[in-house]
C-alpha positions, 0 to 999 in steps of 0.5 A: 495508443500512448507510449508506455511511461517509465513506471516504478524502479525509482530506487534502482534508477537512483542506485545505478546513477549513484554508481555512475557518479561514484565511477566518474569521481573514482581514481582510474586505477580502481577498475570498473564498477559493476551494476548487475540488474536481475529479473525474470523475463519481461521485468523491464531490465532493458527499459531500465537500462534505457532510462539510465543512459538518458539520465546519467549525469554527466552524460557518458562520452562513450557507450559500448552496448552489445547483446547476443544475436536473436537466433542462437548465440555465436562466439564473441556475440557481445563484442561483435554487437559492439563493433557492428557500427565501427570500421575494422582496422588491422588491430581487430581480429576478424573473428571478434567482429564475426566478419570474414577475414581479409585475404591473406590474413594470418592464422586464427588466434588461440582462445587466450590470445583472443581474450586478451585481444578482446580486452584490448579492443574494449580499452581502445574503444574507451580511449581513456575516457570513463564510459559505460559498457552495457551487456544486455541479456547476459543469459543469452551470451556465448561462452567466449562473450561470458568469459570476456565480461568476467575479464572486463569486470576484473580488469584494473584501470578500466575506466567504465561502468559495467551495466549487465542485465540477466535472467536467472542462470538456470534459464541461460543458453550456457547455464554453467558458464553463465553461473560462473560469470555471475559469480565472478561479477557478484564478487567484483570489488564495487558491485551494485545489485538491482533485482527487478521485482514484479509490479505492485498494485500501485505500479499496475494501476499507474500502467493501466491509467497511462493506457486506458485513462482514469484510475482503474477500478480496484477489481480490475487492478486485482484481476490483472495483478492475479493474471500476470503476477505483476510482470510488466511485459505481460501487463503491458500486452494485456493493457494495450489489447482491446477488451476487458482487462479482468477476464477477456480471453487471451489475445492470440499473440499473447498466448503464442508468446507465452508458450514459445519457450516450448518450441524445440523442447522434447514432446514430453515437456510440452505434454506435461506442461499442458496436462499440468495447466489443465489440472489447475494451479498449484501443480499436484505432482501425484495427480500429474503422474497419474494423468501422464502415465509415466516418468515426468520428473525430467520434464518438470525439471526442464519446465523449472529451468525454462521459468514456466514453473516455480517452486513454492514450498509454502503451498505444500502439501497441496503441491510445491510447484506452481505456474509463474503466473496464471496467464501462462497456465491459461495459454498452455491449457488453450494450446491443448487439443480437444482429444488431449483435453478429454483424456486429461479431464477424464483421468483426473475426474476419475481420480477426484472421485476416488480421492473425494476431491470435490473441487477437482471433481467440479472442474473436471466434470464441468470440462467434460460436460457433466453439469449436474455432477459439477454443480453439486461438487462445486457446492461441497468444494466451495464450502471446503475451500472457504473453511480452508482459508481460500475464499478466492478459490471458493468463489471460482467454484461458485461461479463454475457451479452457477454456470453449470447449473440449470439456466432456467428462471433463477427465482425458481427454488433450487437447493443447489443454487441456494447453497451456491449463492450462500457460500458465494456471498460469504466467500466474496465478502471474505475476499473483499469483493463486496459488489459480487457478495451483494449479488450472491446474497440477494440470490440467496435471499430469493432462494431461502424459504425458511425463516432461519435462512432468510435471517442469515441472508439478511444479516450477511446482506447488512454487512455487505452494505456496510462495507459498501458505505450504505449505512441506511441499507445496513440498518434496514437489512438488520431489521429485516434479519430480526423480523424474519425470526418472528415472521408469522407461520414460523414453524421453527420458533422453538427448535434448536435451529431457530435458537442458534439463529437467535444467538447469532442475531444477539451477537450481531446486535452487540457488534452493531451497537459497538459501532454506534455506541460507547464501548462501555454500553456494549459490554452488557449486550455482548455478555448477554450474547455470549450467554445465549450462545453458550445456552444454545450451543452456538460458538461464543467467538463472535460475541466474544470478539465484540466483548473483548473489543469493548472491554479493551476500549472501556478500560479493561485492556488486558482482560479484553486482549486476553478474550480477543486472543481466546476467541480468535483461537475458537474461530480458527478451530470453528473455521469461521474466517470472518470472526478470525478476521475481526479478532485479528483486526481488533487485536491490532486496534486495541494494542497498536496505539500502546506500542512503540515503533519496533514492537508495533511494527512487528504486531502489525506485520504479523497481523497482515501476514495472518490476513494474507494467509487466510485471504481475509481481504474484507478487513485488510484495508482497515488493518492497513489503516491502523498501520498507517496511523502507527507509522504517522505517529512514529514519524515514518513517512516512507512506511506510511506511504508504502502502506497507503499505496499498498491498499489504495489501488485495490481497496473495494470499500468505497469510504476506505478508498476515498480516505486512502486517496486523501491520506496519500494526497496529504503525504504527498504534500508533506513530501513536497510532491504538490502535483501528485497531491492535486491529482489525488484531490481530484481522485478523491473528489471524483468518488463523490463522498463528503469525507472530512479528510478530503476537505483538509486535503483541499486546504492543504493544496490551497496552502501550497499555492497549487489549487485555485481556491484561496486557503481561507475559503477552503478553511471556511468550507470546512466549518460546519462540515468537519468535526472539530478534529478535522477543523483543527488540522485544516486550520494548521494548513491554513496557517501554513498557507499564510492565512492571518492568525486572526482570520483562522481564529475567527473561522475555527471558533471554539475548536481553538480553545480545545486544541493547545497545539493550534493555540500555540501556532496561532500565537506564534503567527500573531507574534504573541511569543511569550504566550506561545512559550507558556502554551508549550507544556500543554501543546506537547501533552497529549491528554491520556496517551495510554487510553486511546479514544474510540471514534472516527473523525473523518467519515461523515454520515455518507447518507447525507453528505450535506450535513455536519457529522453531528446531530448536535453541532456543538458536541465535541468529537470523541474520535481518535485516529488510532481507533479501529472500526471496533464495530468491525464491519467484518462479521456477517451476522450483526444485529439490527437497528432499534437497539435501545440506548442502555446508557441513561441520563446519568451514564458516566463520562468516559473522559479519555475514551469518549463516545463513538461518533454516531454519524460515522459508525465507528470507522478508523480515522487513519487518514492523516498525519495530524489526526486529532480526536476528542476526549470527553468534556469538550477537549480535542486530544492531539495524537502523538505524531512526531511531525506535529510535535516537530511543528510545535518545536519549530514554532516555539524556536521562532518565538524564542528567537524573537524573545532573544533566547536563541540558545533555547530556540536552538534546542527546540530546533534540534529537537524538531530536526531529530523528530523529523529524521524519517520525515523528508519534506518541507517540514524538515527543510524548514527546521534544518534551515532554522537550526543552521541559521541559529548555529551560524548566527549565534545567540541574539540578545533581546536588544539585537532583536529590536535593532534587527526589527528596525533594520527590517523596517528600513530605518537608518542608524539615526532612526533606530537610535531615536526609536529605541532611545540609544546612541548612534554609536551603540546602534553601530555596535549592534549592527556590526554584531548582527552582521557577524551573527547572521552571516549577512554581508549588509544591512539588507541581507540581515533584514532579509534573514530576520524576515526569513527566520521569523525573527521579525514580522514583515510590515 
């Protein structure tokens, strides 16, 4: 088994090493700098300290590291641990070293004298050198050691970095003393706080990959995060154990470690902990009191002090207490004796019957072997949980009910199994578990006997297949849903139930059309669906979300947004989580492109909070993609990376996952992390999907020289396979990789004329500087920024990866990376194929909206910072992205410099640097280098540019004079001015400066 690598904690590591740098450069009288590292047990505090000590620069000449003894704290533990490898001399009291006093030693020192002696010992060990004092697990230290640590932090002229790790003070062996010491450390003049949070999805995936090899499945990452709460220690314990990571029983040693804190505690504490674990999470204290039949508050307080329970006010009124992580609850429940289990489950079942709590009744009845009762209660409990916004809880009850049900032939009609499959399919879909949802939907379809039920099952199956990137299956299932309503022998043809299903089908077909047609075409379909819904008494929310989205994207923005808000409220009232998710998702889609950095971020954060509260994982990826696109437009690289990595390890939509991988790769290239970009390209290729963004990433890594493919060949591979928008972006990267402008222009063809930014970059690369400057206004004009485009530029027809994204290769791409999946794969009752095209030959040309890319089914193009979309009329509209505007300014600055307009060039270089203030990487480095040179070199005249070109060509003064028709004396003056303005020491350095800053083109 490989050693566990150091994962995450980069910010904390940088903060601590920065504190060491500051300490080594500070005056000796400023006292020690304190670094306080906090976190729960197993959060990686000791591992961080080890990494810090290895990476300190300069290395500390002395490190004094100490900790409490393993079994119970004793006086002066920390200093005794420090002194364990040092011989004692007469100046060190034996008590401080926890050693037997020498024969004839004097009397024991008073506590105050002992403290002063301890401080003197530490100062002596440092010997005037700037060292590091490491205090591991302050919470375990004895009061004397705690007092010493506080005194050291306040001691002036102590040349040291005091590095302290600790858990919360309530978990300390001597809690009041530990709290006082922590307050004193926190108030030190120079203190750095580093709190180690649980691992996030990216860090969890990296840990699994390090031990198991290969990128883990999203379901595995999700399950492991849920089981451990992201605690690095428990994650490592499960990953290094054999077996299935997602659901295997706890290894015995892990279970023992989890319940070990209860050793030595009163019997009541253990009994309450086990009862709470058997009852479930969160802890419902009223039920726990009933089951334990006595006063339990002291035991609960002790479990809080031990860190086994935590307070979670957001869970009220269900119960404000919960276990720190499910792994702990599993271990405690496993430790209960059979008799204890039977008693707790019996009392809890009786109370659940009395309270009408179906979810609890299902769990406790199953534990008691009352399988029929458990299965029936699981149906009701799962339905209630799904309506309450708890799809994961609903799915757990469905699985419980299926296990408790009749194990006979699953195809045999069984109403209970049918209902479980129906709610299971819906819950799994809402939770983003599309594979499980497909399995449950297929089971529902086998069990459904009436046409209405079969139609609903087919529609849900269609939505699941859409999210699994099976477009053909999606369309086929929609056709089956329509056919089920008109099947021979349908006895409900004119009934209210059938009418309701017909309304759902109409709403579904309108939503499906929005994926495949122009938004303006969808408006009459959605309006008709709303009319049918009102006439039959069905909710108008689903059709209204489609109509509002179509209106917002076809020009009636305010009306569309108002309708989306109203339909969201209706869906929330109806407890329809799928339509709520659609509304939230689409509100972000239609609004975010119009908003600036602050207001846009607020809108996105509010939407993600709503999605998180209701467990709407099915649309979390698409909504995150919108936030990524917004971060890219505003030039915030760190935020874009954070959002991408928050979804990539756990994204279950296969197309969204590969696009997140490609996006992460492009962002890694932007930052200059080429090895990571290469790994992400391999990961994206491993998904086996022909997505245009992956081809762009291949060109990008080739342009950086870290891929065996030549960038020109990689660009050629994009031709005919990527939409014009992606082709333009790939061409930019090829230029960055040194592909000649003529070659790029030949390859990308007509896309050049449609993209002013690309034409400008090509002109600069080819030395057509005057033409480049003339293109500047068009390159910085982004078409119609107030009315975004609607399609997606990246996702090819994934059913046929070999063909182009367009039925007509010459048709321009009308997509916009800002556009969400406005068909919104979230609704489970969308219409089917065969919908007629309501726009005739004379339909209007939506010049700013464009039509959806029919080969791509309307997914958002979130995947790259330079995404461009097509407007009508064959144009390629450039999205307002700060990094790419900065690239234009940098290129124009080079052109202006060659034209002898250094003052104007400097203004554009300054603008580029300003746009890239939140975009660290090679673009910023290039712009800053150019700006620095312009400020240092001053203004170069047109004649000086010509002379500089001659110097770069290796000409002598005589040759320069002959070439330019000027005197040798004049050449000498120009050369002298050039050396002064460029800061060069020789003609050769001046020539190199000219080539480096593109003032001349190397021959």
